[in-house]
Kinemage of the C-alpha trace (Angstrom):
@kinemage 1
@onewidth
@group {chain A} dominant
@subgroup {mainchain}
@vectorlist {calphas} color= white
{ca met a 1} P -7.237 21.584 -20.802
{ca glu a 2} L -5.555 20.901 -24.134
{ca his a 3} L -2.141 19.280 -23.968
{ca val a 4} L 0.798 21.343 -25.221
{ca leu a 5} L 3.589 19.306 -26.760
{ca ala a 6} L 6.986 19.838 -25.199
{ca pro a 7} L 9.861 20.392 -27.666
{ca glu a 8} L 11.225 16.855 -27.168
{ca glu a 9} L 7.761 15.358 -27.625
{ca ala a 10} L 7.236 17.391 -30.783
{ca arg a 11} L 10.590 16.090 -32.062
{ca leu a 12} L 9.459 12.511 -31.512
{ca val a 13} L 6.166 13.122 -33.318
{ca glu a 14} L 7.993 14.669 -36.241
{ca gly a 15} L 10.420 11.753 -36.301
{ca leu a 16} L 7.575 9.248 -36.469
{ca arg a 17} L 5.966 11.194 -39.275
{ca asn a 18} L 9.250 11.110 -41.178
{ca gly a 19} L 9.794 7.400 -40.568
{ca asp a 20} L 12.901 8.034 -38.463
{ca glu a 21} L 14.156 4.612 -37.374
{ca ala a 22} L 16.114 6.056 -34.434
{ca val a 23} L 12.939 7.623 -33.018
{ca phe a 24} L 11.038 4.360 -33.409
{ca thr a 25} L 13.852 2.453 -31.660
{ca ala a 26} L 13.917 4.955 -28.803
{ca leu a 27} L 10.160 4.738 -28.282
{ca met a 28} L 10.233 0.937 -28.452
{ca arg a 29} L 12.977 0.885 -25.831
{ca glu a 30} L 11.023 3.251 -23.576
{ca tyr a 31} L 7.500 1.857 -23.942
{ca gly a 32} L 7.836 -1.626 -25.430
{ca ala a 33} L 7.956 -3.612 -22.180
{ca ser a 34} L 5.077 -1.624 -20.659
{ca met a 35} L 3.000 -2.056 -23.799
{ca leu a 36} L 3.513 -5.808 -23.694
{ca arg a 37} L 2.512 -6.052 -20.020
{ca val a 38} L -0.639 -3.998 -20.567
{ca ala a 39} L -1.587 -5.993 -23.665
{ca gln a 40} L -1.191 -9.280 -21.763
{ca met a 41} L -4.012 -8.216 -19.430
{ca tyr a 42} L -6.485 -8.388 -22.314
{ca val a 43} L -5.386 -11.446 -24.264
{ca ser a 44} L -4.686 -15.111 -23.630
{ca ser a 45} L -0.932 -15.397 -24.122
{ca arg a 46} L 2.328 -13.517 -24.471
{ca ser a 47} L 2.530 -14.369 -28.163
{ca val a 48} L -0.873 -12.810 -28.795
{ca ala a 49} L 0.152 -9.767 -26.728
{ca glu a 50} L 3.239 -9.411 -28.920
{ca glu a 51} L 0.971 -9.394 -31.970
{ca val a 52} L -1.162 -6.699 -30.315
{ca val a 53} L 1.945 -4.565 -29.737
{ca ala a 54} L 3.030 -5.033 -33.349
{ca asp a 55} L -0.448 -4.106 -34.587
{ca thr a 56} L -0.355 -1.060 -32.319
{ca trp a 57} L 2.889 0.208 -33.824
{ca leu a 58} L 1.450 -0.299 -37.297
{ca ala a 59} L -1.616 1.736 -36.291
{ca ile a 60} L 0.653 4.415 -34.850
{ca phe a 61} L 2.618 4.736 -38.084
{ca asn a 62} L -0.575 4.822 -40.132
{ca gly a 63} L -2.215 7.360 -37.840
{ca ile a 64} L 0.623 9.652 -36.766
{ca gly a 65} L -0.273 12.109 -39.499
{ca arg a 66} L -3.628 12.630 -37.774
{ca phe a 67} L -2.131 13.104 -34.304
{ca glu a 68} L -3.195 16.590 -33.201
{ca gly a 69} L -1.410 16.785 -29.859
{ca arg a 70} L -4.587 16.910 -27.777
{ca ser a 71} L -2.926 14.474 -25.385
{ca ser a 72} L 0.668 13.459 -24.800
{ca leu a 73} L 2.262 11.133 -27.330
{ca lys a 74} L 2.559 8.480 -24.599
{ca thr a 75} L -1.156 8.666 -23.792
{ca trp a 76} L -2.044 8.470 -27.479
{ca ile a 77} L 0.172 5.408 -27.983
{ca phe a 78} L -1.316 3.565 -25.031
{ca arg a 79} L -4.876 4.461 -25.989
{ca ile a 80} L -4.271 2.815 -29.364
{ca leu a 81} L -2.699 -0.151 -27.589
{ca val a 82} L -5.641 -0.596 -25.213
{ca asn a 83} L -8.199 -0.325 -28.005
{ca thr a 84} L -6.245 -2.821 -30.113
{ca ala a 85} L -5.917 -5.211 -27.173
{ca lys a 86} L -9.625 -4.907 -26.321
{ca thr a 87} L -10.571 -5.753 -29.888
{ca arg a 88} L -8.255 -8.762 -29.919
{ca gly a 89} L -9.392 -9.828 -26.449
{ca ala a 90} L -13.042 -9.588 -27.452
{ca arg a 91} L -12.367 -12.002 -30.301
{ca glu a 92} L -10.984 -14.396 -27.717
{ca ala a 93} L -14.025 -13.768 -25.492
{ca arg a 94} L -11.640 -12.731 -22.727
{ca ser a 95} L -12.101 -8.970 -22.648
{ca ile a 96} L -13.848 -7.331 -19.671
{ca pro a 97} L -14.838 -3.757 -20.660
{ca phe a 98} L -14.375 -0.867 -18.301
{ca ser a 99} L -17.997 0.059 -18.904
{ca ala a 100} L -18.836 -2.866 -16.604
{ca leu a 101} L -17.485 -1.098 -13.544
{ca ala a 102} L -20.813 -1.518 -11.761
{ca ser a 103} L -19.737 -5.014 -10.835
{ca asp a 104} L -17.404 -3.454 -8.249
{ca asp a 105} L -19.915 -1.007 -6.784
{ca asp a 106} L -20.784 -3.049 -3.703
{ca glu a 107} L -17.290 -4.309 -3.097
{ca ser a 108} L -15.559 -3.324 0.145
{ca ala a 109} L -11.927 -2.284 -0.236
{ca val a 110} L -11.221 -3.368 3.358
{ca asp a 111} L -12.739 -6.259 5.319
{ca pro a 112} L -15.705 -4.858 7.317
{ca asp a 113} L -14.637 -6.975 10.309
{ca arg a 114} L -11.749 -4.578 10.783
{ca phe a 115} L -14.168 -1.842 11.878
{ca leu a 116} L -16.116 -1.603 15.151
{ca gly a 117} L -19.811 -2.482 14.969
{ca pro a 118} L -22.812 -0.137 15.311
{ca asp a 119} L -23.271 -0.979 19.021
{ca asp a 120} L -19.750 0.046 19.919
{ca arg a 121} L -18.977 3.489 21.368
{ca phe a 122} L -16.540 4.101 18.510
{ca ala a 123} L -18.646 2.532 15.761
{ca gly a 124} L -17.012 2.727 12.332
{ca his a 125} L -13.493 3.130 13.709
{ca trp a 126} L -10.724 0.579 13.164
{ca ser a 127} L -10.937 -2.487 15.394
{ca ala a 128} L -7.697 -3.731 13.836
{ca pro a 129} L -5.782 -0.736 12.455
{ca pro a 130} L -3.476 -1.083 9.454
{ca leu a 131} L -0.076 -2.465 10.288
{ca ser a 132} L 2.639 0.192 10.347
{ca trp a 133} L 5.409 -0.497 7.855
{ca ser a 134} L 7.873 1.888 9.516
{ca gly a 135} L 11.196 0.196 9.952
{ca gly a 136} L 10.125 -2.691 7.748
{ca leu a 137} L 11.708 -1.574 4.479
{ca glu a 138} L 14.110 -4.513 4.341
{ca ala a 139} L 11.230 -6.948 4.714
{ca leu a 140} L 9.278 -5.171 1.981
{ca leu a 141} L 12.203 -5.545 -0.395
{ca ala a 142} L 12.641 -9.253 0.296
{ca glu a 143} L 11.977 -11.514 -2.660
{ca glu a 144} L 9.241 -13.374 -0.784
{ca thr a 145} L 7.433 -10.102 -0.144
{ca leu a 146} L 7.697 -9.121 -3.794
{ca asp a 147} L 6.141 -12.464 -4.641
{ca val a 148} L 3.263 -11.661 -2.267
{ca ile a 149} L 2.752 -8.341 -4.077
{ca arg a 150} L 2.830 -9.996 -7.483
{ca arg a 151} L 0.323 -12.650 -6.445
{ca ala a 152} L -1.956 -10.046 -4.875
{ca val a 153} L -1.905 -7.947 -8.061
{ca asp a 154} L -2.512 -11.016 -10.243
{ca ala a 155} L -5.546 -11.934 -8.110
{ca leu a 156} L -7.242 -8.552 -8.569
{ca pro a 157} L -10.263 -8.091 -10.856
{ca pro a 158} L -9.003 -7.200 -14.357
{ca asn a 159} L -9.962 -3.516 -14.224
{ca gln a 160} L -8.291 -2.990 -10.841
{ca arg a 161} L -5.231 -4.976 -11.924
{ca leu a 162} L -4.799 -2.861 -15.034
{ca val a 163} L -5.083 0.469 -13.197
{ca ile a 164} L -2.686 -0.440 -10.368
{ca thr a 165} L -0.215 -1.887 -12.868
{ca met a 166} L -0.210 1.269 -14.955
{ca arg a 167} L -0.079 3.607 -11.950
{ca asp a 168} L 2.201 1.828 -9.473
{ca ile a 169} L 4.295 -0.462 -11.670
{ca glu a 170} L 4.548 1.310 -15.010
{ca gly a 171} L 4.616 4.814 -13.513
{ca phe a 172} L 1.716 6.429 -15.372
{ca asp a 173} L 0.168 9.449 -13.701
{ca ala a 174} L -3.570 9.655 -13.037
{ca glu a 175} L -4.323 11.760 -16.108
{ca glu a 176} L -2.440 9.409 -18.421
{ca val a 177} L -4.360 6.403 -17.092
{ca arg a 178} L -7.714 8.188 -17.377
{ca asn a 179} L -7.028 9.217 -20.951
{ca ala a 180} L -5.524 5.927 -22.096
{ca leu a 181} L -8.327 3.838 -20.587
{ca glu a 182} L -11.057 6.442 -21.140
{ca leu a 183} L -12.038 6.418 -17.463
{ca ser a 184} L -13.611 9.161 -15.408
{ca glu a 185} L -11.525 10.679 -12.632
{ca thr a 186} L -13.790 9.032 -10.039
{ca asn a 187} L -13.605 5.560 -11.575
{ca gln a 188} L -9.833 5.705 -11.890
{ca arg a 189} L -9.480 6.800 -8.267
{ca val a 190} L -11.891 4.138 -6.944
{ca leu a 191} L -10.261 1.334 -8.909
{ca leu a 192} L -6.796 2.353 -7.731
{ca his a 193} L -7.925 2.697 -4.105
{ca arg a 194} L -9.535 -0.744 -4.086
{ca ala a 195} L -6.541 -2.358 -5.750
{ca arg a 196} L -4.055 -0.750 -3.371
{ca ala a 197} L -6.192 -1.687 -0.359
{ca lys a 198} L -6.234 -5.343 -1.376
{ca val a 199} L -2.502 -5.442 -2.040
{ca arg a 200} L -1.831 -3.720 1.273
{ca gln a 201} L -4.093 -6.233 3.047
{ca ala a 202} L -2.169 -9.116 1.465
{ca leu a 203} L 1.094 -7.560 2.640
{ca glu a 204} L -0.233 -7.014 6.155
{ca asp a 205} L -1.380 -10.628 6.349
{ca tyr a 206} L 2.059 -11.779 5.202
{ca leu a 207} L 4.059 -9.486 7.499
{ca gln a 208} L 1.967 -10.417 10.517
């Protein structure tokens, strides 16, 4: 379904086309930090990621006249960012393309030992069910726990790390992630599920 620009979004597009500095500043304030974090997942250093973000804004200004509103402005911006970062990352021989998703096909999101074996009456059911987090909100907000989450996310395969970062940290919805990263609905869902499962497992191990 074709995206329909909301009035505020259309105002921002028009402002970019007119070189409105206030619009650029507002968009930088809203998306700049997220753009930098996403770019850093493709390149070797923060300084290179900053160059990627700068190149992205230049591409946005040069291409805004061709923006047809088939996606949201946010999705369009981040698609340019990802493509720019991939190109830069490839030059550094650090980029892992999303087309290589097959490398995750045989990966289990949860340790198989947590399920009952084929000889058990309840084969396939949990042998060690997920730990309930009810009543544990204070622990989850503790700085040590946040460090566990950060380390678990950093340890994920690059494609899973990027999807969970955009969805659960940067607040993108599923459609925005699919469009920005040019993923199928199934791939986006599988990557997010596997990433969340691993982070949850790391939290369970810590809280236990």
